[in-house]
N, C-alpha and C positions, 0 to 999 in steps of 0.2 A: 452451549453445554453447561449443565448445572453444576458439575464438579469434575475433578480430575479423574475419578475412578469409576464412574458409572456408565461408561460407554466404550464401544470398540468398533472398529471397522469390521464388516462381515468377513469371515475367513476367506471367502472366494476372491476378495479384492485385496487382501493383504499381500505384501511382497514375500517371496520365498527365497531364502539364501542361495539355493542351488541354481537360481536363474540369473545370477549376477556374477561378474568376474571380480568384483571387489568384496571387501569384508562388510557385508550388510549390517551385521549386528554392531560392528565398530562404528560405522557411519551413523546409525540410529542413536547410539549413545550420546552423540553430540547435540541431539535435538532435545530441547527443554520445554517445559510448560511454564508460561508466564502469566501473571495476573497483576492488575494495577487498580488503584483507587484514585479517582479524580475528584477534586472539589466541585460542589454543586454550582458554584459561580464561574466555573471554567467556560471558556468560549465554546469548547467542543462538547460540553456535557449534554446540551440539548439534542444533538444529533447522534452522539456515540455513547451516551450514558456515563455514569460515574463509576461503575464497576465493570472492568473489561478483562477478558481472558483469552488466551490463544497459545501460540507457540513462538519459540525463539531458537537460535542456533549459536552454540559456543564456537567462536571462530579464531580466538587468539588468547594465549596465556598473557597475563594472569586474569582470567575471567571476563574477557571482552565478548559480548553477546550481541547478535544482530537480530532484529525483528522488524515488523512492519510498523510504521509510525503511529497509526491510529490506535494501537493497543496501549501506547504509553504517552501519547500527546497530553501535556499538562498534568501528568501524574504526580501525586504527592507521596505515593508509596508504591514500590514495585517489588514483587517476589518472584523468584525463579525456583523451579523444582525439577530435579533430574529424574530420569527413569527409575533410578534406585530409591527414590523417595527423599533425597536430601533437599532441604529447603534453605534458600539463601536470599537475604535482602539484596536489593540492587538500586543503583542510581541511574537515571537517564543521563547519558553523556551528551546527546544531541540528536536532532532530527533534520533530515533533508526533505522539505516539503515538495521539492521538484521531483524527486524520484519516489519518495514514500518510504525510504529506509530510516530506521532509528538504531542507534547504538546505545547499549546498556552495559554498565559495569557492575559485575557481581561484587559484593562487599565481603565475601568469604571465598575460600578455595572451592572450586567446583570439582566434584569427583566424577569427571568426564574428560574426554579428550577433544580438542578442537578439531573442527572439520575444515580442511583446506578449501580455499576459493578456487573454483574452476573457471572455465572460459565459456561464458554464455553465448558468445558469438558462434561457437562451434555446434551449438545445439540445433538440431534439424528436425523437421517434421518427420514423425515416425519413430524417433528415438525412444527407447524404453527408459523410463525414469521412475523415480520414487518421490512421491509427495509425502513427506514424513512429519508427523506431529509428535509432540512430547509424550513419551510413554512407550516408545519402541514399536515393534512390528504390528502389534494389534491396533495401533493408532496411526498407521501409515497405509498408503494406497499405492499399489503397483499401477503405474499409469504410462501413457505414451504422449508424445508431443503432437497435439492435434493441429496447431497453427502457430505461425510467427507473423504477427501483423500489428499495426498501430492500435492503440486503445485510448479513447478519450473519455475521461470520467466527468460526471456532472459537476464536480467541485473545483473546476479550473485546473485540470490535471491531464497530462498527455504523455504517453509513452510511444516512442516511434516503432519499437520492435519487441512488443511484449510476448511472453511465452504462455501459450494456452495448452492445458493438458486435460486428458480424460482417462478414466472416469473421475468424477469429482470427489474431493475429500470433504467429509462432513464438517470438519473444524479447520478450515483452510488458513485462517489468519496467522501470519508469521511462520507457516509451515516451511520446512526445508525442501527445496526442489533439488534432489540429488541426481546428478547426471550419470551417464553410462560408465564413467571412470570412478564414481564414488565420491566426487567432490561437489561443492555447493555451487549451483548454477543459477539459483533464483530463490526468491522469498515469496511465499503465497500471499496474495492480496485480496482476491475477490472470487465469488462464484457467479457465473453468468449462465444464461441459456443459449444454446446453439441449436439451430434447426438442422436436423440430419436429413430428413425426407419430408415431403409435403405433409404437414399436420403433425409431425413427430419431432419433439425437441429432447435434448439431453442437457444435463448440467455439466459445465466445464469450469476449471479454475484458471484464473489469470495470475501469473507470477511475474515479479519485477526482476529483470535480468541482472545478475550479479556484477556484470562488467560496469554497470552504472555506478556502483559503489566505489570502485577502485580509484578513480581520479579524485574523489572527495573525502575518502575515509580519514586521512590524516588531518584534513581541515576540521572535520567534525570532532575528532579526538581533541584537538587543541583549541578550537574556537566554538564548538557547539553547533556549528552549521558550516556549509561550504563557503569558501572565500571567493564569492562572486557577487556581482551586483544583484540585489533582489528583484525578482520579476514584479511587474505591476499586478495587483490583485484588486478586484472590484467587489467580490463577495456575492456572486450569483451562483445559483444551482440551476443548471440548464440541461435540456435534453433535445434530441432530434425527433421531430414529428412531421412526417410528410415533407421531407427535405427542407424543413425550417428549424431554426434554433429557437426554442421556446423556454421561457423561464418557468421552473417549477416552484421557485421561491428565492429568497435572498437571506444572506447571513445577517443576524441581528446587529452586529457591530460593524458592518461593512459599508463602503461607499454607496452601493446600490440601495441599501435600506435608507440611507440619508437622502438619496435622490428620488425616493418614492417609487422605485421600480417595484413591480409586483408580479405574482404568478399569473401566467397567461400572456405576458408581454412577449412579442416576437421580435428578435433582434434582426434587423434587415441589413445593417452595415455598421462598420466601425471605422472612424476617420475616413469615411467615403468609400471604403473597400467593401464590396458585397460579402455577406456571411452566408455560406452555403451548408456548413456543417460545424460541429463542435471544434474539430481540429483547426479549421480555417479561422474560426472566431478566436481561439486561444493564441494561435500563431500571430495573428494580426494585432491582438492586444499586447502581447509580449514584445512585438517588433516596434511598438511606439517608444520604448525606452525603458528606464528602470522605474522602480516603485516611486510613486509621487507624480508621475507624468499624468497629464489629463487624457481621458479617453472619451472622445465624442461618439455617441451612439445614436443611430436612427432606429426607432422602434415602431411597431404596429400594435396599437392597443384598442380593442373593441372596434376594429375597422378604421381607426384614425391614425395618421402618421404623427409621430412625436419625436422631437430631437432633445437629447439631454447630454450634458457633459459631466463626467464623473472624474474626481481626482482620486487616482488609484493609491493604494497603500502597500506596505510591506506586510505580507501575511504573518510573518514571524512576530511582529509587534503587537498583534491582536491577541495571541495566545498567552496564557500565564507561563511564567518561567518554571522549569522543573525544580522540584524541591530536592536538595542534596542533603545527605546525612552528615 
């Protein structure tokens, strides 16, 4: 989206207050517009850009805001805007790369009310929900839960029970997934394609379940990240092609780059255990131990077998630290 004010969801897809048992306008007032600027030398700049914008949710006084991590990762400046047009600078408090959540602290009083956290485990297929963007009803979508299932991302990311909704929101990043009771049950992360019938697809959104935030929120507030051993990270971008895990590329500053892994490499096994899909690959990598552990991989490259051993890293140490005011 090029600016905060030049777009809106078509009226037919917007939520209507009389179709919900909670105060829709009150809930939507908690959803903010967020923008950030990232330095050109940031690790994430090449893939995510240096100017980012999306949505965020005011969840706790005084000014604690939740969004999706990629919008503020390595940001040197962050700005929040309420639906009433108030603009407030903010600092990144911390990011949990395991879940994808980020907490941001507004540096001024927000003229909005916080949205309570709900129970994402109670969200079921078929539930009527709202995927809300900053700016109120005209930037929100009346949706339903289309699926609850695992999601494996190409960037060494896995959710066991993600929430998928339809129809899709056009500006999904950081959007508030508002449950049937009017509380926050997820944060918008991605847009994906789903096949409905033979030859027909539709766009759907994936949201991160809010219950994943609850055990780590206080750690993020006090330490900037969850208080748990960091997972091993090797810096690969992978996908599934014909029941094989194939590299699409590697991170510039990661172990895979230093070990000369390349696009097109097929990962056959890790530490002797066969790799059949992205989820199995990630789980077996993380089961090796904490960041720093060695990861033996068997690859197929141009029809030839190849064995390599990578020394994993802590993903958090690769990114630039957030700039605080």
